N, C-alpha and C positions, 0 to 999 in steps of 0.2 A: 370811420368816430359817428357814432351813433345818433341819429337825429331825433332821439326818445328816448325823456325821461322816464324808469319806472319809478311810481310813488308807492311806495305799501305805510298803510298805519294799522295799527295793531290798539285796542284798547279791551279790559276787562272791568268786569263789574260782582259782584259779592252775591251771594246768596242772603238771607234773613230767616230769623226766626224771633216773634213772637211772645216773648218769655211771658207779660204780662200786658194786661190791656185788651184783650181780645173782645170784640162787640163795644165795648167805651172809646175803643181810638175812631173811632165813628164817627163821636162827638168829639167838635174841640176844647170843649170842657174839661177833657179826660185823657195826658197823655197815656202814650204806649210804650214801652219799655224793649227797642227790636238791638237785638247782637246778629252782627252781619258777621256771616260764613269767612270760612278757609276757601269754600268750594265757589266757584268762578264759573262766568259765561264770558268764553274771549269772543272778538267780533275783529278779523281781518279783514283789512280793504288790499284789493293793488289796482293799478293802472298803467299803462304809457301813453305820456301824454306827448306831442308833436312840440319839438323846440320852436319851429316855423308856424305862423301863423297861415301860410299859402293856402295849403289844401283846407283849412278850418272851413270855410265856408261849404263844402260840400256834405259835413257831416249833420243833418237834418236832425238826426237825434241819436242818444247816446245807450246802449245797452249797460243795463243794473242785472247781476244775475246774482243770487245768495243763495245758496250752497252750504245742504248740513249734512258732511259724510259719514254721520251717527246713524240718519236714518234712511230708510228706503225711501227713493223717488222722491225726493229732497231738496226738490235744485226748483228757483222759482225764477223767470227768466224776465225782465219788464222794458221796457220802451221809454223812455224820459225826453221830451220833448217841449218846445216850447212854442204854445199856439199864440199868434197874435190877435186880441181885441176887437172885435167887429162894432162894440162900443165907441159913439164918437164926441161922448162927454169927457170933458178934459179933469177932472175929479176920478175917470175910470184909470182903470189902467193899461199899456203900451199891450199886454198880454198876458196869459197864467199857463202856468207850467201843469206837465199834463204826466199823468203818468200809468199805461197801460202793459199790462199781462200779456205777452205773447200765446197765442193758441196751443201753440202744441204745450207748452209750461202748464196752461188751463187745464187743459186735456189729463198729462201726466201727473204733476203737485196736489193739481184744484185749488181755491183759495188756501191765501193765507192771510189774513185782515191783520195780527202783530206783525207782519215782513210788510207786508203793502202801505199800510197806514204809517208805518214807522218811515217809511221810505218818501213817500209824497208828502207827508209832514216838514222831514229834514231839507228835502227837496224845494219848499214853499220859504218856508225861513231862510236858509243860505241864499235864495234869491234875494229876499228883503234887506237883507245884511250886505250884502256883496251888492247887488244892486244886478238886475235880468242883465245886461249885457257883459259884465263880467263874469255872470256865469257862464252863463252862453257862452263864452270865449272859451272858457274853462271847459266845455264838455264835448265842442265842437274840434276842440285839437286832443280830444282822447281817441283813443286807434278806434276802430273799429270793433276792438275783442271789451272795449266799455269797460265798466269799473266791475271787478270780480270779488262778492264779497265771502268773506267762512265764516261760518257759526259754528264753534262747540263748547261743548258744555263736560265741566267735570262731571265725573262718572257718580258723585253722589247726588245726582240733582234727580235722575234715574233709578229705579228697582232694577238693582243686575241681576236678579232670579231667574230670569230668563235666558241671558246673555250666560249665564253660566252653569244653565241647563239644569235646573237644578228639580227633584219632583216638587207637584203639590205639596205645600206645607211646609216645604224645608227652608232654612233661612242661609246666607250666606256666610258664612263666617270672616274676619278679621283677615285670618291669609288669604283667603281668596281674596278680597277685594282687592286688597297692596296687590299681588298678581297681575290683578287686570292693568291689562294698557293702557295708560291716558288716553280721554276722548274714548272711550272704548264703545264700536262700532253696535247698535241694538238690532235684534231683529223684528223690526215692525216699520211700520209709517211714523208718522211722528204723533200724528192723531189718537194711537193707539201704544201709544208708550204710558206705562206705570210710573208716576212719578211722587217723590219724595217729599211735599212740600214745600221745597225751601227755596220757592217764589220764579221756577227757571224763565215762565214769561217773562215778569218785567225785569229779571236781570239780562233776557235773551235783548228784550226791547231799548232797553237804558244802552247798552255797548251798542246797540247796530245806530241808534239815533246820534252815539259819542260819534262812532266808527265814522258813519257818513257822513255828521257835520265836519269834522278834522278834517276827510279826506279832500272835500269841499272846496275846505279852506275859510269857511267861514267862523271858525274860529281858531287861533294861533296858539301852540302851547308856547312856553317861555320858552328861554335860552336852558334851563333846565331839566326840560323836559318835564314840565308838571304843566296844571290848567288855572288861572286863575279862579279865583271864589267867584264871580259874577260869570264868567262863561260856562262853570258846574252848575251854577242856579240855572242857568237861561237850560242847561241842556236836560239837567231834572224840570221845568215846567216843561220843555220838549216831551219829554219823554213821557211824564205824568197825561197826559192832552193824546197822544198816541195810546199811551196804554190804555186810558180810559177808553178812546174811540174806539178801540180794537174790541176791548168788554164792553160794550155798548153800554156803559153809565160811568158815572164818577167814584169810581171805591174809596177806600179807605186810603192809598195810598204810599201807605207807608211801608211796602218793599217795591217802588221805586226808589224813595226817600234814600231806603236801604243800599241798594247799588249806589248812590251818587256818596252821602256822606259816610258810608261805613254805620257802624253803632251806635245809636242818639236814643234821645227821649224825644219822642216822636210828637206833633200836636199835628190832625188832618188841617190844608190849606180851606179856604171858602169854595166851597164847590162850584157857587155861580161864575167864578174865574171863567172856567172852561166853557159856560153851558151856549155863551155866541158862539163856538165853534164846531161845540157838538150840533148844534143844531141845526148848521151848512150842509152835514151829511154828507162828506168828504165819506169819495169810496174811488175805487180801484176796479175797474172796467178790461175784461179782455180787450184784447183788436177788434175792431167791427162789432163787439156787443152795443152802445152808444151810438147812437144818430147822430150829425150835426150838431141836431136842433137843439135835442137831450142835452150836449155836452156843453154848450151854450147858456146855457137855460141853465146848468147845476155849475159854472164858472162863474154866472154874473154875481151870484147870491151868495161866493164866497168871502169873507172878513181878513182883513188882515192879521196877522200870529202876533207880529212883534210887539206891538202895544198891549197885546195877552198875556205872550211866556214873557217879557218884558223883568229883570231882576229885581228893580225896583218897585213890579206894580204892589199899593200896598194887601191888595188880596188875596198875594201868596204866604206874607205873615197869617200864622196862623193864632186868632183870638179867643180866648175861654169867652169871652162877651157875644161870639156870634152862633152860643149854638140855642139851640133851637127845644131843651128840655132839661137844661142846666140849672142847677138852685143861684139864686142872685148871688151866694157868696159863691165865686167860683175861686177864690184866692183859695180856699182848704185845697185845690187839687193841685197848685200849685209844687215846685218840689226844690232841694237845695241846689241840685242839679241844673235845674233851669235858670236858679238865683245867681250864679258863675259866670252868666252867659252875658256880656255888655250890651246892652240896647238903645243906641242911638235909632234917632228918626231916618237916616239914611245908609244905615245896613243892608245890604243883600239876607232876606230871607234865608236861615237856616238853621235847623234844630241844635239843642244842646246835645253835647258827647254825652254818648253811658255807656261806659266798657266795662267790664268783669276786671274784677281786681285781683293782681298779681298771685300767681297759686290756686287762681279757680278755676276752672274751665268747662266748656261746656258737651254734654254728649249726646247725642242726637239715635235715637230708634224707629226703625221703617218697621210701622205692624203693619201685617199681611192681611190688610182689611181696606174701608175705605167706606169715605163721608162722602156728601154732597154738600160743601161748604155753601154755596149760593143754598139753600134749602134748608139749613140751618139757620144762616140768617136774615132769609124773610121772615123766618117764625118767631126769631128774637125780636126783630124791629115790630111786629104783627105784638106781637104781647105787651110788647114795651109802650107802642101807641095803646092799647086799650086800656090798660094797666099803671096809666102814667106814672101816679103818685108812689103805689108797688116799687116803679122800676125805679123811679128816683132814687128812691131811699137803697133799696138794695146796691142798685151803680154805684154809690156815692160812700159805701162800705168798699164793696171792691175797689174803688178808686183810693179808700184811705190806705189799705192794704200794696196797693202800687206801687206809692206814693213812702212806707215805707221801706218796701224794697229798694227803690231806685237808691235814696235817703243812704242806707245803710250799706248799698255799693259802694259809694262816694262814698260813708266814713271809711269802710275799709280802705280805699285807694289814698284817704288823706294819710291814715295809720305808716301804708309802709312808704309812704312820701318823708314822716320823721323820719322812720326809725327803719331801714331795712332788714337792719340783722336780727332784731325782736322782732317783728313780724313776722319773719319767715322762720323763727324758732318754734313760734304758738301757731304755726302753720301746719309745721311740723307734727307737733306733737297732738293736736287736734284733727291731722289727720287718720291717725293712730286709732281713735276712737270711732262709736258710735254716735251718732249724732244726738243722740236719743242720751248718751251720758255726759253731753256737755254741759246742762245744769246742773248736776252733780259737783262738777267739775269747778262746776264757774261759781259755786260759793266758799268753797274751800279754797277759793284768792285771795288776797287779802283786795280791800277795797279800794281806789281810787282816795285821794283827798276829799274831792269834792262833795264823792259818794261819803264819807265820815262827815262832814257836815251837815248834810240834807239840809235844810231852807238857806241854812247862815252862808251857802257857795254865793259868789257873785257870780251872776249869769253874765255877766260882761268879759270874764277872766277866762278863757276856752282853757280846759288843760289837754293839751296837746302832745301832752307823754304818753308812749308807749307801753304798754304793759301786757304781761300775759291776760288780766281778766281786761281790758280794754277790746284787745282783740277776740277775745275770745265771745266778749259781750257783741261783740257787731258780727260775726259767725250767727250768733244764736238769732238774730236780729233778721239778719239772711233767713234764717232757717225757718222762723215764726212769717214770717211777711208770706215765704211759699204757701205753707201752711194755709195762710188766711184765702189767699189767693183760690188756691185750690180749692174751698169750702164756698165761698163768695159763686164762683165759677158753677161748680156744682150747683149753686141752691138757683143760680140763673136758669141752669139749666131744667133743672125740676118747674120750676115759676112756666115756662115757657114750649116744655113738655120736648126736647129735646138735646139726645145724651152730647153735652160737650164735655165732662169726663163721664167714658161708659166705667159703669159699675170694677168690668175688671183688670179696665185697665188703670184705674185708679186704685183699688188695692195693690197690682202690683207697686206701683208708682212708692205709695209708703211703705210696703215691703223693702223695696231696692233702699226706701232712704233710710230706712230703722235698720237696714240687718245687714248692712254693707259699709264700714268703716271709712270714714272721710267724705262720705256722701253729704251736704248739706240740706237736698232736697228736688223735685219736679212737679214737672206739670204739662200740662197738653198744648201745644201752643196755640196760638192766632186762632182759630172759630171751633177748634175743638174740634171730639167725634172718635173716631179710628183710625186714624190714616198716623200718628205719629207721637213722639213723646220725648220730652230732654228732660237731662241730670243736670244736676251743676256739681260738682265733687270737687276737694281740692289735691292741689298735685305739690306731694310730700320730696323735698328733696334730698331728704335721708332716706327712704328708700320710693322712689317714684316706679309705680306701676303702666304699666305700655297697656295698651289699646285692650290689645287679647285677655289680659289677666281683669280688668273690669268687668268683662264685657264674660268672662268665665264665671266671676262671679254674680252677671246681671242674671247668666244664662241657671244655673243654681237655685236660685232664688224665686224662678218661674218653675223651674221642674217640680223644687218641695212645694211649693203652690198648686199643683196641676193643675195649672191653667193650658187654655187650650190653646190661646195670642201662640203664634208664631213671629220672633222676633228676632231681627235683622240688623245688626249695626250698618251706621255711616262715618266713612274719615273725616268729614268735618270736623274744625272744631273751632273754636269762638273766635271770630276778626276782630281787632281794633274799629275807632272812628277816626275819620281824614283828618287831620292838625287843621289850626284856624292857621289862617298866617300871621305875619307877628303883628302882634296888638301895641306896639309902642312898649312903653317903659314901666306901663302900668298891669299890662298882661292883658289890656281890654276886661277889666276886672270892674265891675260897681262899685262906685261912689264908696257903699255904705261897704261893700269887702274892706276891711282897712285892719291895724291893727296888727298881731300874730299869726291872721291867717297871709295876709298879704306874700311873703316869705315864701310861706308854704306852699300854698296856689300857684304862685310863679313859677315855684319847685314843679308841680307834681305837672303842671303844663308843658315842663321840659322833659321828663322824667318819660312821658305818655309813648310808651313805645316809638324809641328815639330810631330813624334809619328807616323805618316802616310809612308806606304810604295806604293807606286803607283809603277803602271807597271805593269809586270811579280811579281809574289808571292807564294809563299809556303805557304798555307792554315790549320786549324786544324782543321777537320771536324765539330766538335760540335762548333766552334765558327759561322758557318756558315750556320744562318737557313735555314732548311729543307734540308739540303742536306745530311743530314744522311740519311732521309726517302727517298728520292732520291738514294743516294747508297743501300741501304736494299732495294729496290724492283729494283733495278736494277740487282744483286747478287742473 
């Protein structure tokens, strides 16, 4: 009988698309609409732990190896150890956890702050949660091979042009991408890969800290194999810290938030919550690179992580009032989506879920160009600082369009929950038309009772009937919101002197939206530039189109426009939002939400992607195509 237990932990986190809220999302006054993607980043940890503690004391350190089989020279090896404190004060910790990279690994793979800082912060938090002695016992009972972690990303996180040996200026086809093996190896080092803008660093960081924290048994899954909301919030806060530290600044955070909670309406947390932790300047050195005196001085400056990362720390709750540049009436930027979220003082901070309605999906295009996102952002922020009044006026205009988009998407979901059959019938009809034809069709449809009575309608009686007119009107509202968002972002780019929507890409998005049936609209995600764009389109159950068919139509439009842009498809689709836990008989709704909405909204919550687990989730290796092979290759 073996004297060792083999322990394995597998976690995945999705990528993201910021469909609305670029630049504004840096300010808590303005929410951003984030759609998580079906493409995921996977992290698998494996170790063998001795059942007996007789040899435990012999292990002075534990080896932690992180390997990506998709890249050249992508294996980072570290030693985790507990260093007794030299301080004699009673309020000082008995020791500190240290992570050092092996000299051989540093020489071959180089530094990787996203990996090393994720590991060291997770190690420190695990020690605070479990206690030093318990964590030390676990690591000492781990066999000398240590903990081996494999990280692997779905193919869409990286451009596959080099992988497919395509000539310059040639884009892959949908068929070529579908034939690639899962977790396809890239022909370069990780620092040289062409990313597609789905948030690979955030998804990797989030999946890594979650996997390592679970493997260190600082967080325990439920019997059903899921994670409690408190644990998800703790992992979220830890991932935000690790990701900000690796980037060297407190970013917007929406990409990490999407990796935990899935699709959402995101408001930024208070940046100062992380400042004390970042100020300590945590680093991971190579073995022998730091003297004992230097190390002791650095460790003595450390702060406790748990009080900062506590899920109930109020600074993690987004507050529009913390905005530095927003107008006094910040309620103008609240959305109906946020209004449906219960707001108890003792609740763990989590964003309002926001997902595309049924029969609407996201199509992503990889553009063979590049833009320096930090440079774009810094110029926009500099303009806002120089022209605060103009900036606030423009931000408010864009925010109103963003709000309308979120509320119109919610309205479509409510209409579907109220009468799925009528909703689907009207979607099928709209999918056969150009979006520019919807207005004429709308004028021919009979008015609803509320519209025919005009001002006499009782605003307290909400018309929940689902008619061809109400569904099509909601689609028109989504289309118009996307148009307004693009116009606002173009103006922002013009004011700041940066190509947020480059003219050639903007013209192509308009032609695709106007000339392909069933396309609602599109825009450039996040900070904009030349990297990518997205299209929201209708999926008809009467005459469904494959992704290859849609892309054939897009390429036809691009060629007719004589565009020089090289467009490549991504296989990712829109993903959903992580379900909230059981919220009691009232569904966790605000007390003000009553009347006919109550039953409907409970139905809406119950029907949202039933049986799916979006956002961060635990995985079974055999259920993820190609993952076992990637792990075996790694080990």
